[in-house]
GUGU-518129 format. One record per residue: x, y, z of N, C-alpha, C in turn; residue number from 1. Coordinates in steps of 0.001 Angstrom, whole numbers, plus 500000, padded with zeros to 6 digits. Example, Ala and Ser with C-alpha at 12.3 -4.5 7.8 and 13.67 -1.06 7.14 Angstrom:
REM GUGU-518129
{atom {513190,494310,507800},{512300,495500,507800},{513200,496700,507800},1}
{atom {512850,497750,507080},{513670,498940,507140},{512900,500030,507870},2}
This chain:
REM GUGU-518129
{atom {048204,317303,293822},{046747,317097,293726},{046087,318406,293328},1}
{atom {045214,318324,292349},{044540,319541,291896},{043503,319982,292906},2}
{atom {043209,321283,292909},{042228,321831,293828},{040827,321449,293370},3}
{atom {039876,321338,294314},{038499,321085,293924},{038006,322167,292986},4}
{atom {037111,321780,292086},{036610,322736,291099},{035940,323927,291752},5}
{atom {035279,323716,292905},{034558,324808,293552},{035474,325870,294110},6}
{atom {036758,325511,294375},{037685,326476,294968},{038492,327220,293915},7}
{atom {038479,326713,292647},{039317,327326,291632},{038925,328760,291305},8}
{atom {037627,329109,291153},{037301,330495,290836},{037720,331471,291912},9}
{atom {037737,331020,293168},{038076,331930,294255},{039564,332205,294329},10}
{atom {040400,331261,293801},{041847,331425,293927},{042355,332649,293194},11}
{atom {042046,332866,291891},{042514,334088,291222},{042000,335357,291896},12}
{atom {040752,335313,292366},{040192,336494,293009},{040973,336838,294279},13}
{atom {041259,335829,295088},{042023,336074,296316},{043415,336595,296021},14}
{atom {044049,336056,294978},{045383,336543,294623},{045339,337980,294120},15}
{atom {044290,338309,293370},{044163,339681,292889},{043974,340661,294046},16}
{atom {043121,340303,295010},{042910,341182,296167},{044216,341360,296924},17}
{atom {044926,340249,297167},{046194,340342,297902},{047209,341187,297139},18}
{atom {047275,340994,295823},{048213,341784,295015},{047890,343265,295108},19}
{atom {046606,343618,294981},{046227,345026,295009},{046500,345655,296373},20}
{atom {046237,344911,297449},{046518,345430,298790},{048013,345646,298969},21}
{atom {048811,344706,298497},{050268,344842,298629},{050790,346019,297819},22}
{atom {050208,346238,296633},{050623,347386,295832},{050279,348701,296527},23}
{atom {049095,348764,297142},{048723,349977,297865},{049631,350197,299066},24}
{atom {049983,349096,299755},{050881,349222,300903},{052267,349698,300476},25}
{atom {052669,349306,299257},{053969,349730,298754},{053986,351144,298211},26}
{atom {052799,351727,298037},{052695,353125,297589},{051910,353902,298639},27}
{atom {052570,354293,299737},{051839,354913,300860},{051037,356144,300478},28}
{atom {051454,356841,299435},{050724,358036,299045},{049288,357753,298654},29}
{atom {049000,356534,298189},{047652,356217,297733},{046653,356146,298877},30}
{atom {047138,355853,300100},{046202,355837,301229},{046505,356918,302255},31}
{atom {047740,357432,302276},{048057,358501,303214},{047453,359829,302778},32}
{atom {047477,360114,301471},{046939,361387,301000},{045431,361501,301237},33}
{atom {044624,360479,300900},{043196,360589,301230},{042941,360725,302725},34}
{atom {043732,360006,303530},{043567,360104,304980},{043906,361506,305466},35}
{atom {045014,362058,304974},{045392,363416,305368},{044335,364428,304915},36}
{atom {043787,364234,303720},{042752,365136,303221},{041511,365067,304113},37}
{atom {041112,363864,304480},{039944,363686,305341},{040131,364410,306671},38}
{atom {041301,364271,307274},{041560,364937,308554},{041627,366451,308379},39}
{atom {042170,366910,307259},{042237,368355,307021},{040841,368955,306897},40}
{atom {039928,368223,306249},{038554,368706,306155},{037956,368875,307544},41}
{atom {038166,367871,308417},{037630,367929,309776},{038276,369043,310591},42}
{atom {039534,369363,310296},{040243,370376,311063},{039908,371787,310581},43}
{atom {039820,371980,309263},{039705,373324,308704},{038272,373842,308641},44}
{atom {037294,372970,308396},{035920,373453,308277},{035409,374162,309527},45}
{atom {035754,373702,310737},{035302,374448,311920},{035765,375895,311936},46}
{atom {036919,376193,311329},{037376,377579,311270},{036435,378418,310409},47}
{atom {035874,377807,309375},{034952,378542,308515},{033557,378619,309122},48}
{atom {033149,377576,309840},{031796,377537,310412},{031699,378387,311666},49}
{atom {032744,378349,312477},{032732,379080,313741},{032926,378148,314920},50}
{atom {033179,378687,316108},{033521,377856,317268},{032327,377340,318064},51}
{atom {031116,377589,317629},{029940,377171,318385},{029915,375641,318499},52}
{atom {030094,375076,319703},{030171,373614,319836},{028876,372906,319457},53}
{atom {027728,373526,319726},{026455,372886,319370},{026284,372824,317853},54}
{atom {026665,373890,317174},{026577,373894,315719},{027525,372865,315113},55}
{atom {028738,372794,315659},{029703,371822,315156},{029200,370395,315355},56}
{atom {028629,370138,316527},{028123,368795,316812},{026992,368422,315861},57}
{atom {026149,369391,315512},{025032,369112,314616},{025514,368855,313193},58}
{atom {026575,369558,312786},{027074,369418,311424},{028144,368341,311291},59}
{atom {028643,367810,312396},{029780,366891,312359},{029567,365685,311451},60}
{atom {028437,364965,311542},{028286,363806,310643},{028356,364172,309168},61}
{atom {027709,365275,308797},{027756,365702,307405},{029158,366093,306967},62}
{atom {029890,366765,307851},{031263,367159,307530},{032128,365932,307295},63}
{atom {031993,364932,308167},{032821,363736,308039},{032464,362952,306772},64}
{atom {031192,362900,306436},{030801,362172,305229},{031262,362892,303968},65}
{atom {031154,364207,303945},{031650,364954,302790},{033165,364795,302662},66}
{atom {033864,364824,303795},{035307,364605,303768},{035659,363230,303229},67}
{atom {034891,362202,303639},{035141,360848,303144},{034875,360755,301644},68}
{atom {033805,361383,301181},{033486,361366,299755},{034587,362018,298935},69}
{atom {035020,363200,299345},{036064,363898,298595},{037383,363139,298647},70}
{atom {037688,362538,299799},{038923,361761,299913},{038900,360529,299018},71}
{atom {037720,359933,298834},{037631,358729,298009},{037882,359020,296539},72}
{atom {037756,360285,296115},{038008,360632,294721},{039498,360699,294394},73}
{atom {040340,360814,295401},{041760,361043,295143},{042466,359867,294459},74}
{atom {042194,358601,294833},{042920,357499,294174},{042363,357109,292813},75}
{atom {041283,357750,292353},{040597,357290,291139},{041526,357278,289926},76}
{atom {042357,358295,289791},{043170,358427,288575},{044189,357313,288405},77}
{atom {044546,356609,289491},{045564,355557,289406},{044996,354149,289601},78}
{atom {043703,354016,289807},{043151,352698,290137},{043399,351683,289026},79}
{atom {043155,352072,287785},{043362,351174,286650},{044396,351697,285669},80}
{atom {044759,352962,285784},{045626,353574,284773},{046990,352888,284696},81}
{atom {047584,352568,285842},{048912,351950,285836},{048864,350554,285236},82}
{atom {047845,349775,285590},{047721,348425,285037},{047415,348465,283552},83}
{atom {046681,349473,283107},{046407,349604,281669},{047665,350001,280911},84}
{atom {048481,350860,281524},{049680,351344,280845},{050733,350253,280666},85}
{atom {050889,349379,281668},{051921,348339,281553},{051397,347017,280986},86}
{atom {050125,346995,280578},{049591,345799,279938},{049054,344747,280879},87}
{atom {049013,345027,282185},{048547,344027,283143},{047096,343636,282887},88}
{atom {046252,344611,282600},{044844,344304,282359},{044698,343390,281146},89}
{atom {045440,343672,280084},{045359,342837,278888},{045833,341412,279173},90}
{atom {046904,341274,279969},{047404,339944,280304},{046384,339166,281124},91}
{atom {045741,339826,282074},{044734,339140,282880},{043547,338712,282030},92}
{atom {043149,339561,281100},{042038,339200,280233},{042405,338020,279332},93}
{atom {043645,337986,278826},{044088,336868,277996},{044091,335568,278790},94}
{atom {044391,335660,280072},{044414,334465,280927},{043013,334011,281335},95}
{atom {042016,334701,280881},{040651,334280,281152},{040041,334841,282415},96}
{atom {040701,335808,283044},{040153,336425,284252},{039180,337518,283825},97}
{atom {037961,337406,284281},{036922,338353,283894},{037226,339741,284428},98}
{atom {036860,340737,283656},{037075,342104,284117},{036213,342412,285343},99}
{atom {035087,341725,285483},{034278,341887,286693},{035038,341420,287925},100}
{atom {035801,340330,287773},{036626,339832,288880},{037712,340841,289230},101}
{atom {038349,341403,288215},{039371,342423,288442},{038785,343629,289170},102}
{atom {037603,344066,288736},{036976,345233,289352},{036570,344948,290798},103}
{atom {036023,343762,291055},{035624,343417,292421},{036834,343337,293340},104}
{atom {037940,342766,292842},{039155,342687,293650},{039697,344076,293955},105}
{atom {039689,344940,292950},{040181,346304,293163},{039287,347057,294149},106}
{atom {037989,346810,294106},{037064,347467,295028},{037355,347051,296470},107}
{atom {037538,345743,296714},{037812,345276,298078},{039172,345753,298558},108}
{atom {040156,345780,297657},{041477,346273,298051},{041429,347751,298409},109}
{atom {040666,348517,297639},{040529,349940,297948},{039785,350131,299267},110}
{atom {038792,349292,299519},{038078,349355,300797},{039036,349126,301956},111}
{atom {039932,348155,301799},{040911,347893,302865},{041919,349034,302974},112}
{atom {042394,349523,301825},{043431,350547,301859},{042907,351934,302168},113}
{atom {041648,352193,301851},{041053,353498,302111},{040131,353467,303336},114}
{atom {039311,352412,303437},{038307,352358,304496},{038882,352162,305879},115}
{atom {039872,351274,306019},{040422,351005,307354},{041126,352224,307948},116}
{atom {042029,352904,307202},{042597,354145,307757},{041528,355190,308069},117}
{atom {040480,355232,307249},{039397,356179,307498},{038709,355887,308824},118}
{atom {038461,354601,309101},{037780,354233,310339},{038643,354510,311562},119}
{atom {039954,354377,311419},{040841,354674,312545},{040880,356172,312846},120}
{atom {040765,356993,311811},{040878,358443,312003},{039533,359100,312282},121}
{atom {038427,358447,311911},{037109,359066,312076},{036774,359408,313522},122}
{atom {037043,358542,314511},{036737,358934,315895},{037500,360176,316347},123}
{atom {038748,360306,315903},{039531,361496,316257},{038878,362743,315676},124}
{atom {038486,362651,314400},{037834,363791,313762},{036496,364091,314416},125}
{atom {035751,363034,314813},{034451,363242,315457},{034606,363953,316787},126}
{atom {035615,363602,317552},{035860,364261,318838},{036234,365720,318624},127}
{atom {037047,365991,317604},{037435,367377,317315},{036220,368219,316939},128}
{atom {035212,367584,316352},{033997,368299,315939},{032915,368268,317010},129}
{atom {033260,367769,318192},{032345,367780,319344},{031102,366917,319116},130}
{atom {031248,365846,318351},{030120,364953,318111},{029773,364201,319390},131}
{atom {028485,364019,319620},{028008,363288,320788},{028602,361881,320792},132}
{atom {029186,361485,321926},{029831,360178,322016},{028854,359049,321744},133}
{atom {027588,359249,322052},{026596,358195,321830},{026358,357945,320345},134}
{atom {026695,358905,319491},{026468,358755,318060},{027696,358276,317302},135}
{atom {028854,358278,317960},{030082,357915,317250},{030026,356477,316762},136}
{atom {029486,355567,317583},{029410,354171,317175},{028550,353987,315933},137}
{atom {027404,354661,315890},{026529,354561,314719},{027177,355206,313498},138}
{atom {027870,356323,313725},{028564,356969,312622},{029654,356062,312060},139}
{atom {030391,355370,312942},{031452,354477,312510},{030896,353315,311702},140}
{atom {029758,352766,312150},{029142,351668,311402},{028727,352129,310010},141}
{atom {028157,353330,309934},{027782,353861,308634},{028981,354112,307740},142}
{atom {030067,354646,308309},{031266,354902,307518},{031940,353612,307070},143}
{atom {031861,352563,307891},{032450,351278,307500},{031790,350749,306236},144}
{atom {030447,350796,306210},{029729,350384,305000},{029879,351430,303901},145}
{atom {029852,352704,304291},{029964,353768,303306},{031291,353752,302576},146}
{atom {032369,353361,303272},{033666,353273,302610},{033641,352229,301507},147}
{atom {032891,351140,301719},{032742,350138,300663},{031960,350720,299485},148}
{atom {030869,351438,299787},{030101,352063,298722},{030906,353101,297959},149}
{atom {031690,353909,298669},{032523,354908,298007},{033620,354246,297181},150}
{atom {034165,353136,297674},{035163,352395,296903},{034543,351841,295626},151}
{atom {033296,351368,295732},{032601,350859,294550},{032420,351964,293511},152}
{atom {032010,353138,293955},{031832,354250,293023},{033162,354690,292425},153}
{atom {034215,354671,293223},{035533,355049,292711},{035992,354080,291625},154}
{atom {035736,352795,291813},{036122,351795,290814},{035338,352015,289519},155}
{atom {034051,352286,289626},{033247,352550,288429},{033746,353799,287712},156}
{atom {033984,354856,288470},{034462,356095,287864},{035812,355897,287193},157}
{atom {036710,355149,287838},{038036,354913,287272},{037950,354103,285986},158}
{atom {037042,353133,285937},{036916,352304,284735},{036291,353093,283582},159}
{atom {035319,353937,283890},{034660,354713,282833},{035605,355763,282252},160}
{atom {036428,356369,283100},{037319,357434,282650},{038684,356910,282252},161}
{atom {038859,355578,282199},{040151,355001,281854},{040554,355436,280448},162}
{atom {041684,356109,280377},{042181,356575,279087},{041591,357879,278610},163}
{atom {040632,358426,279355},{040024,359678,278919},{040858,360863,279375},164}
{atom {040959,361865,278539},{041678,363081,278905},{040767,363986,279707},165}
{atom {041356,364597,280736},{040571,365497,281567},{039439,364795,282280},166}
{atom {039722,363595,282805},{038666,362813,283429},{038291,363250,284823},167}
{atom {039021,364209,285396},{038747,364615,286760},{037350,365159,286953},168}
{atom {036923,366056,286050},{035579,366601,286155},{034525,365544,285937},169}
{atom {034789,364606,285024},{033843,363532,284770},{033699,362633,285992},170}
{atom {034808,362410,286704},{034758,361597,287920},{033777,362197,288921},171}
{atom {033871,363502,289130},{032966,364155,290068},{031511,364023,289623},172}
{atom {031273,364181,288309},{029914,364065,287795},{029363,362657,287985},173}
{atom {030235,361652,287914},{029794,360270,288068},{029554,359896,289519},174}
{atom {030484,360270,290387},{030492,359744,291748},{029529,360488,292664},175}
{atom {029581,361807,292646},{028861,362571,293658},{027349,362337,293622},176}
{atom {026688,362386,292456},{025231,362139,292491},{024869,360748,293001},177}
{atom {025647,359730,292642},{025344,358370,293076},{025584,358168,294570},178}
{atom {026391,359039,295168},{026687,358910,296594},{025674,359642,297467},179}
{atom {024749,360384,296856},{023816,361199,297639},{022991,360379,298635},180}
{atom {022412,359220,298241},{021648,358460,299254},{022473,358082,300473},181}
{atom {023706,357626,300264},{024556,357289,301404},{024848,358514,302252},182}
{atom {025093,359637,301599},{025380,360860,302347},{024181,361282,303187},183}
{atom {022994,361197,302613},{021796,361607,303340},{021561,360731,304562},184}
{atom {021612,359418,304364},{021341,358513,305481},{022517,358454,306455},185}
{atom {023743,358462,305940},{024907,358362,306822},{025116,359581,307681},186}
{atom {024726,360752,307179},{024925,361982,307948},{023793,362241,308938},187}
{atom {022886,361272,309061},{021791,361391,310042},{021797,360183,310974},188}
{atom {022887,359958,311706},{022980,358741,312527},{021950,358682,313649},189}
{atom {021401,359826,314047},{020431,359826,315138},{019022,359474,314670},190}
{atom {018775,359502,313369},{017437,359234,312849},{017155,357736,312831},191}
{atom {015961,357307,313246},{015624,355874,313221},{015652,355316,311799},192}
{atom {016320,354208,311641},{016373,353549,310344},{017400,354098,309383},193}
{atom {018028,355228,309697},{018976,355833,308756},{020207,354961,308559},194}
{atom {020688,354346,309638},{021882,353506,309529},{021620,352311,308613},195}
{atom {020470,351673,308786},{020149,350529,307939},{020039,350910,306472},196}
{atom {019435,352058,306188},{019319,352512,304809},{020676,352884,304225},197}
{atom {021546,353436,305057},{022901,353764,304608},{023656,352492,304219},198}
{atom {023579,351486,305081},{024261,350221,304798},{023675,349560,303556},199}
{atom {022343,349597,303431},{021704,349001,302254},{022142,349708,300970},200}
{atom {022248,351027,301007},{022689,351778,299832},{024117,351398,299443},201}
{atom {024975,351264,300467},{026370,350910,300195},{026481,349511,299611},202}
{atom {025733,348557,300159},{025792,347185,299656},{025240,347088,298234},203}
{atom {024218,347869,297930},{023680,347857,296570},{024726,348366,295576},204}
{atom {025431,349437,295945},{026481,349955,295076},{027598,348931,294903},205}
{atom {027964,348251,296006},{029031,347258,295938},{028634,346066,295074},206}
{atom {027340,345735,295038},{026883,344609,294228},{026856,344958,292745},207}
{atom {026547,346196,292421},{026409,346606,291018},{027751,346999,290411},208}
{atom {028637,347585,291209},{029863,348197,290699},{030742,347251,289890},209}
{atom {031026,346008,290337},{031914,345155,289534},{031402,344902,288124},210}
{atom {030098,344762,287956},{029550,344502,286624},{029637,345753,285739},211}
{atom {029303,346911,286323},{029401,348156,285559},{030851,348458,285196},212}
{atom {031749,348292,286160},{033163,348563,285893},{033737,347556,284909},213}
{atom {033336,346293,285032},{033830,345272,284106},{033444,345576,282673},214}
{atom {032219,345976,282450},{031784,346341,281096},{032557,347550,280575},215}
{atom {032779,348533,281451},{033518,349727,281024},{034959,349392,280673},216}
{atom {035587,348509,281438},{036981,348128,281145},{037056,347403,279799},217}
{atom {036120,346470,279561},{036120,345750,278274},{035913,346716,277108},218}
{atom {035000,347657,277286},{034753,348623,276223},{036000,349486,275964},219}
{atom {036701,349827,277027},{037884,350658,276882},{039060,349927,276280},220}
{atom {039104,348588,276412},{040232,347813,275863},{039927,347232,274503},221}
{atom {038686,347422,274039},{038307,346842,272742},{038986,347573,271591},222}
């Protein structure tokens, strides 16, 4: 029996997300390296700032958000490059799967592969930075949404720089300015309304990213 028409569009998308998650799980370096980098930022920056616990507590949210942003840039070079090299993207396009669908699936898979390890390690890093326990919950909520926003920006950057030589500098130019609103609101968990604005910024990026990335992928494969 054939599936209802309403469920057919969701089936390829679900398979793409599952495939991407399984590929990330099979390549531990893609999620272990960003996680290790994030923890190293939390561990090493206090040595440069100094041992003052009050200063560390005040700077802790900003340190963790900057660490998350920099860590999210690490998987960009491989997000689409491997699929482009072996022809997977071309095969999916021939089968009628929209590049927007591919980009959205890759964004959610990256959120799972990058965001979940980040959320597990963030409380440890927050404690090391002497962050007030009352703010950890709000910081975690912001990082949960922020990881989705950072994944969205990483997907856009990867699609725009697909096939470009020396794309590393371009990635930074693309991602960092667009992440500023999330960084500002996310690094101020104690401010009224900051968490809501952080989540709204992340959701807006997640809504726009598949369309921007899809257009960039089509342009790059034309």
